[in-house]
C-alpha positions in Angstrom: 63.3 41.9 -66.7 63.9 38.2 -66.0 67.2 37.3 -67.5 69.3 34.4 -66.2 72.8 35.5 -65.2 73.9 32.6 -63.0 77.5 33.8 -62.9 76.4 37.1 -61.5 74.7 35.4 -58.6 77.7 33.3 -57.8 79.8 36.4 -57.4 77.4 37.8 -54.7 78.6 36.7 -51.2 76.0 34.7 -49.3 73.7 34.2 -52.2 72.5 30.7 -53.0 71.8 30.0 -56.7 69.4 27.2 -56.1 67.8 25.1 -53.3 65.6 22.1 -52.9 62.6 22.5 -50.5 60.2 20.0 -49.1 56.8 20.8 -47.6 53.7 18.9 -46.4 50.2 19.4 -47.7 48.2 21.5 -45.3 51.4 22.9 -43.8 53.8 25.6 -45.1 57.3 26.6 -46.0 59.5 29.6 -45.3 62.1 30.3 -48.0 64.9 32.9 -47.4 66.7 34.4 -50.3 69.7 36.7 -50.1 70.7 39.7 -52.2 73.5 42.1 -52.5 73.2 45.4 -50.5 73.1 47.3 -53.8 69.6 45.9 -54.3 68.1 46.9 -50.9 65.8 49.4 -52.5 64.7 47.2 -55.3 61.4 45.4 -55.6 61.3 41.8 -54.5 59.1 39.0 -55.8 58.5 35.2 -55.8 57.2 33.5 -59.0 56.4 30.0 -60.2 57.4 28.4 -63.5 60.3 28.4 -65.8 62.3 31.6 -65.8 61.0 32.9 -69.1 57.4 32.4 -68.2 57.6 32.7 -64.4 54.3 34.0 -62.9 54.5 36.2 -59.9 52.9 34.8 -56.8 53.7 37.9 -54.7 55.6 41.1 -55.4 56.3 44.2 -53.2 58.3 47.3 -52.7 57.6 47.4 -49.0 60.6 47.1 -46.7 61.0 45.6 -43.2 57.3 44.6 -42.9 55.2 41.6 -43.9 53.2 41.9 -47.0 50.5 39.2 -47.7 48.8 38.1 -50.8 46.4 35.1 -50.5 48.5 32.2 -49.2 51.8 34.0 -49.8 53.7 36.4 -47.5 57.0 38.3 -48.1 59.2 40.2 -45.7 62.2 42.2 -47.0 64.8 42.6 -44.3 67.1 45.3 -45.6 69.4 45.2 -42.6 70.3 41.6 -43.2 70.1 41.7 -47.0 67.5 38.9 -47.2 63.9 38.5 -48.0 61.7 35.7 -46.7 58.7 34.2 -48.5 56.1 32.1 -46.7 53.7 29.8 -48.4 50.8 28.5 -46.3 48.2 25.7 -46.8 50.4 23.8 -49.2 49.0 21.4 -51.8 50.4 19.2 -54.5 49.7 22.0 -57.1 52.5 24.1 -55.4 55.1 21.5 -56.4 57.5 22.6 -59.1 60.1 25.2 -59.9 59.9 28.7 -58.3 62.3 31.7 -58.3 63.1 34.4 -55.7 63.9 37.5 -57.7 65.0 41.2 -57.3 63.6 43.6 -59.9 66.4 45.3 -61.8 66.8 47.0 -65.1 68.5 44.7 -67.6 69.0 41.7 -65.3 67.2 40.2 -62.2 69.4 38.4 -59.6 67.4 35.3 -58.6 67.5 32.0 -56.7 66.0 28.9 -58.1 63.7 27.0 -55.7 62.6 23.4 -56.5 59.6 22.8 -54.2 58.2 19.3 -53.5 54.9 19.0 -51.5 54.3 15.7 -49.8 50.7 14.7 -49.2 50.0 14.7 -45.5 47.2 15.9 -43.1 49.1 18.3 -40.9 46.7 21.3 -41.0 44.0 21.0 -38.4 41.7 22.8 -36.0 42.4 21.8 -32.4 39.9 22.2 -29.6 40.9 22.4 -25.9 39.0 23.1 -22.7 39.7 25.7 -20.0 41.5 24.1 -17.1 42.5 21.1 -19.1 45.5 20.0 -21.1 46.3 19.3 -24.7 48.9 17.3 -26.6 49.6 17.8 -30.3 51.7 15.4 -32.4 53.8 16.5 -35.3 55.2 13.9 -37.6 58.3 14.6 -39.8 60.6 12.6 -42.0 63.5 11.0 -40.1 66.0 12.8 -42.3 65.1 16.0 -40.3 65.6 14.3 -36.9 68.7 16.4 -36.1 67.2 19.7 -37.2 66.0 22.3 -34.7 62.3 22.5 -34.0 60.3 25.3 -32.5 56.8 26.3 -31.8 55.5 29.9 -32.3 52.3 31.7 -31.9 51.2 34.1 -34.7 50.3 37.7 -33.7 50.4 40.9 -35.7 52.1 39.4 -38.8 54.8 37.8 -36.6 55.3 34.4 -35.0 56.6 34.6 -31.4 58.4 31.5 -30.3 56.9 29.9 -27.2 59.3 27.0 -27.0 62.0 25.3 -29.0 64.1 22.2 -28.8 67.4 20.9 -30.2 67.8 18.1 -27.8 66.6 14.5 -28.2 65.1 11.9 -25.7 64.1 14.4 -23.1 61.3 16.9 -22.4 62.0 20.6 -22.4 59.7 22.8 -20.3 59.0 26.5 -20.5 56.2 27.7 -18.2 53.0 25.8 -19.2 54.6 24.6 -22.5 56.5 21.3 -22.9 58.1 19.8 -26.0 59.7 16.4 -26.7 61.5 15.4 -29.9 61.4 11.7 -30.3 63.9 11.4 -33.1 63.8 7.7 -33.4 60.1 7.9 -34.3 60.3 11.2 -36.2 57.7 12.6 -33.8 57.5 16.0 -32.1 55.0 16.2 -29.2 53.8 19.6 -27.8 52.1 19.6 -24.5 50.2 22.7 -23.1 48.8 22.5 -19.6 46.3 24.5 -17.6 44.7 25.9 -20.7 42.8 29.3 -20.7 41.0 31.3 -23.4 44.1 33.5 -24.0 45.8 30.4 -25.4 43.5 30.5 -28.4 45.1 31.4 -31.7 47.2 30.2 -34.6 50.4 28.2 -34.0 53.2 26.9 -36.1 55.4 23.9 -35.4 58.5 24.6 -37.5 61.5 22.5 -38.5 64.5 24.6 -39.4 66.3 22.7 -42.2 68.9 25.3 -43.0 69.4 29.0 -43.1 67.7 29.1 -46.4 64.5 27.3 -45.7 62.2 25.8 -43.0 58.9 24.0 -43.2 56.1 24.1 -40.7 52.7 22.8 -39.7 49.9 25.2 -38.7 47.1 24.6 -36.3 44.4 26.8 -34.9 43.8 26.3 -31.2 40.4 27.0 -29.9 40.0 27.0 -26.1 36.4 26.7 -24.8 34.9 26.8 -21.3 32.2 24.2 -21.5 29.8 24.0 -18.6 29.1 20.3 -19.2 32.5 19.1 -17.9 33.9 19.0 -14.4 37.6 20.1 -14.4 38.7 17.9 -11.5 37.4 14.8 -9.6 38.7 13.4 -6.3 38.2 9.8 -5.4 39.4 7.4 -2.7 40.5 3.8 -3.0 42.3 1.2 -0.9 45.7 0.0 -2.2 45.2 -3.0 -4.3 41.5 -2.4 -4.7 39.5 -0.8 -7.5 37.8 2.5 -8.1 35.0 3.6 -10.5 35.3 6.9 -12.5 32.7 8.9 -14.4 33.5 11.8 -16.7 31.2 14.0 -18.8 32.3 15.3 -22.2 30.9 17.9 -24.7 28.2 16.7 -27.2 30.5 17.8 -30.1 32.8 14.8 -29.2 30.1 12.1 -29.2 31.6 10.3 -32.1 35.2 10.7 -31.1 37.5 8.3 -29.4 37.5 8.5 -25.6 40.4 7.7 -23.4 41.6 7.4 -19.8 45.3 7.7 -19.2 47.6 7.7 -16.2 50.0 10.5 -16.0 53.4 9.9 -14.4 55.7 13.0 -14.2 56.7 14.0 -17.7 55.1 10.9 -19.2 51.7 12.2 -20.2 50.1 8.8 -20.8 52.2 6.1 -19.2 49.2 3.8 -19.4 46.2 4.5 -21.6 43.0 2.7 -22.5 40.6 4.0 -25.1 37.1 3.1 -26.4 35.7 4.0 -29.8 32.3 2.4 -29.7 29.1 3.4 -27.9 27.8 1.2 -25.1 30.6 -1.3 -25.5 33.2 -2.1 -22.9 36.8 -1.8 -23.8 38.9 -5.0 -23.6 39.7 -6.4 -20.2 42.7 -5.0 -18.4 43.7 -2.7 -15.5 41.4 0.0 -17.0 38.0 -0.7 -18.5 35.9 1.9 -20.1 32.3 2.3 -21.2 31.1 5.2 -23.5 27.4 6.1 -23.3 27.2 8.5 -26.2 23.5 9.2 -25.6 24.4 10.6 -22.2 27.8 11.9 -23.2 29.2 10.0 -20.3 32.5 8.1 -20.0 32.5 5.6 -17.2 35.0 3.0 -16.2 36.9 1.0 -13.6 40.5 1.1 -12.5 41.6 -2.1 -10.7 44.8 -2.9 -8.7 45.2 0.7 -7.6 48.6 1.6 -6.3 50.1 4.6 -4.5 52.0 5.5 -7.7 48.9 5.6 -9.8 47.2 8.6 -8.3 46.6 11.0 -11.3 44.5 10.1 -14.3 42.9 12.1 -17.1 39.6 11.6 -19.0 39.8 12.9 -22.6 38.9 12.8 -26.2 40.9 12.2 -29.4 39.4 13.9 -32.5 42.1 12.7 -34.8 45.5 11.0 -34.6 47.2 14.4 -34.4 46.0 15.6 -31.0 44.3 14.7 -27.7 42.3 16.9 -25.4 42.5 16.2 -21.7 39.2 17.4 -20.2 38.9 16.1 -16.6 41.6 15.4 -14.1 40.9 12.4 -11.8 42.9 12.4 -8.5 42.8 9.1 -6.5 43.6 9.2 -2.8 45.1 5.8 -2.2 45.0 4.4 1.4 47.0 1.6 2.9 45.1 -0.7 5.2 46.0 -0.3 9.0 48.2 -2.9 10.6 46.6 -5.1 13.3 49.8 -4.7 15.4 50.1 -0.9 15.2 46.6 0.1 14.4 48.0 2.8 12.1 46.5 3.7 8.8 48.3 5.9 6.3 47.8 7.6 2.9 50.6 8.1 0.5 51.4 8.8 -3.2 55.1 7.8 -3.3 55.7 4.5 -1.5 55.1 1.1 -3.0 51.6 -0.2 -2.4 50.5 -3.0 -0.1 48.1 -5.5 -1.7 45.0 -5.7 0.5 44.0 -9.3 -0.5 47.5 -10.6 0.2 47.6 -8.9 3.6 44.2 -10.4 4.6 45.2 -13.9 3.6 48.4 -13.6 5.7 46.4 -12.5 8.7 43.9 -15.4 8.3 46.8 -17.9 8.1 48.4 -16.5 11.3 45.1 -16.8 13.2 44.7 -20.4 12.0 48.2 -21.3 13.1 47.6 -19.8 16.5 44.3 -21.8 16.9 46.0 -25.0 15.9 48.8 -24.4 18.4 46.3 -23.7 21.2 44.2 -26.8 20.4 47.3 -29.0 20.2 48.5 -27.7 23.6 45.2 -28.4 25.3 45.0 -31.8 23.8 48.5 -32.6 24.9 47.7 -31.5 28.5 44.5 -33.6 28.5 46.2 -36.7 27.2 49.1 -36.3 29.6 46.7 -35.9 32.5 44.7 -39.0 31.6 47.4 -41.3 30.0 49.0 -44.1 32.0 52.0 -43.0 34.1 55.1 -45.1 33.7 57.0 -45.1 36.9 59.6 -47.7 36.1 60.2 -51.5 36.1 59.3 -52.1 39.7 56.7 -54.7 40.5 53.1 -54.0 41.6 53.2 -50.3 40.7 49.8 -48.8 40.0 48.8 -47.9 36.4 45.8 -45.5 36.0 43.5 -45.4 33.0 40.3 -43.3 33.0 39.4 -44.1 36.6 40.5 -47.8 36.5 43.6 -48.8 38.4 45.6 -51.9 37.7 48.8 -53.3 38.9 51.7 -53.0 36.5 52.7 -56.3 34.9 56.2 -56.9 33.5 56.7 -58.4 30.1 58.7 -61.7 30.2 57.6 -63.0 26.9 61.2 -63.6 25.8 61.2 -66.5 28.4 58.3 -68.3 26.7 58.9 -72.0 26.1 60.0 -73.2 22.7 57.1 -75.6 22.6 53.9 -73.6 23.2 51.7 -76.7 23.2 53.2 -78.0 26.4 52.8 -74.8 28.4 50.1 -72.5 29.4 50.9 -68.8 29.5 48.5 -66.1 30.7 48.6 -62.7 32.2 47.1 -62.1 35.6 45.3 -58.8 36.0 44.3 -57.9 39.5 41.8 -55.1 40.1 43.0 -52.5 42.5 41.0 -51.9 45.6 38.3 -49.3 45.2 34.8 -49.0 44.1 35.5 -47.8 40.6 34.4 -49.9 37.6 36.0 -50.0 34.2 34.3 -50.8 31.0 36.5 -52.7 28.5 34.8 -53.0 25.2 37.7 -53.6 22.8 41.4 -54.1 22.7 42.0 -50.4 22.3 40.6 -49.9 25.8 43.4 -51.9 27.4 46.5 -49.8 27.9 49.5 -51.1 29.9 53.0 -49.9 30.1 54.4 -53.4 31.0 52.8 -56.9 30.6 54.3 -59.8 32.6 53.5 -63.2 31.1 54.1 -66.3 33.4 53.2 -69.9 33.5 50.7 -71.4 36.0 50.7 -75.1 36.7 46.9 -75.3 36.9 46.0 -73.1 33.9 42.9 -74.0 32.1 42.7 -74.8 28.4 40.6 -71.7 27.7 39.1 -68.6 29.1 35.5 -67.6 28.5 35.1 -63.8 28.0 31.7 -62.3 28.6 31.3 -59.9 25.8 27.6 -59.2 26.2 28.0 -57.5 29.6 28.2 -53.7 29.8 30.6 -53.9 32.7 33.0 -56.9 33.0 35.4 -57.7 35.7 38.0 -60.4 35.6 40.4 -61.7 38.1 42.7 -63.2 35.4 43.2 -63.1 31.7 44.8 -66.2 30.2 46.9 -66.1 27.0 46.1 -69.3 25.1 49.1 -71.1 23.6 47.1 -72.5 20.8 
């Protein structure tokens, strides 16, 4: 008999008279109600509506085992003096007032539950592929950021915890499972690696709000072994260069978003590029992708390859909630051999050397060496052919390209102040020998010293025979005009 006796409940230790519960559409809630040990053998129930007209959703006399009715389950733990009610596949119609009750003659101890269901798309079917990885995102309200979260797998009416976390800003690992709680974003990320068919099944991601209630999101994981897809690809590329990739994907994902991401330690997608249109290149960047949906083939190019960027994954994203990593792409990055050591190395940890910069530096060094060699040869040639300056002594021989002349001292500072009354010229005597010298311009006359002096019988002018190929003169006069 459903009679409200609130004061009776308050007298029972550990019993809560009412609670507010929040759930998400497509997900579920777990509500725990306590009772006095005197009621261990009594029937337990969960109903909806105001107390006088409350309609049973589930009711059972079974003890210490799960009893299920449609979307509702109930477990009466007589040892702890509590019974737990689970509601799955929530929708807005589940919002409202509910009661946990214990059947009793004359009065029914009860707990009032105000349930609010928030519209969200948490329930989903998740597909993964044997040998690949999968990442599942679970969004929650930031008011739950400090609450414990855990992931469990359902089996035989129980949910066995596979991993949990109560720490923020770091990954927690347990065998092939990893979980990260990004509290600033209100996002829990579950990562399962090296998938196999035994991983298939139903999972819950649960947020434990209090001892009285938790809410959870369910997903069904289906692992397939598709023959279309290669599990791993190995490629080679020079540091600083580029490499082309090609990944097949199942036909069922033709219309889904495709992505290629770089994995760095715990960071599953440190850099990611995606494409959501057929036969259309993704925007320019380090990674460019092209999705040919007719061939179910994702191709692309990775530029500026470095030794740190050695592991990539091709995958598909069916919705915003999860990503399936299908093909692992391993890149063997080689560093170009040094011209001085002749050693070539391969590494995945040291900083990379840019090939184009190294080649430019080498070309520059070669050009500098060539310039130095040419300059040296030119200097030797000029030194061997240039006039030798042996000092201020008179009548010393000056050599120029096979023509020998006597050295002439410069005494122009003794020129008369009145140039019209004096005749100044330079005498150039040809050295003995049979060699001839062709003088065609002023540039062909090179002397270390020129001695100008005055002759009493100097003529007024000197005629120079410019039309002769070879000209010889005994004297060259400097006109004073």
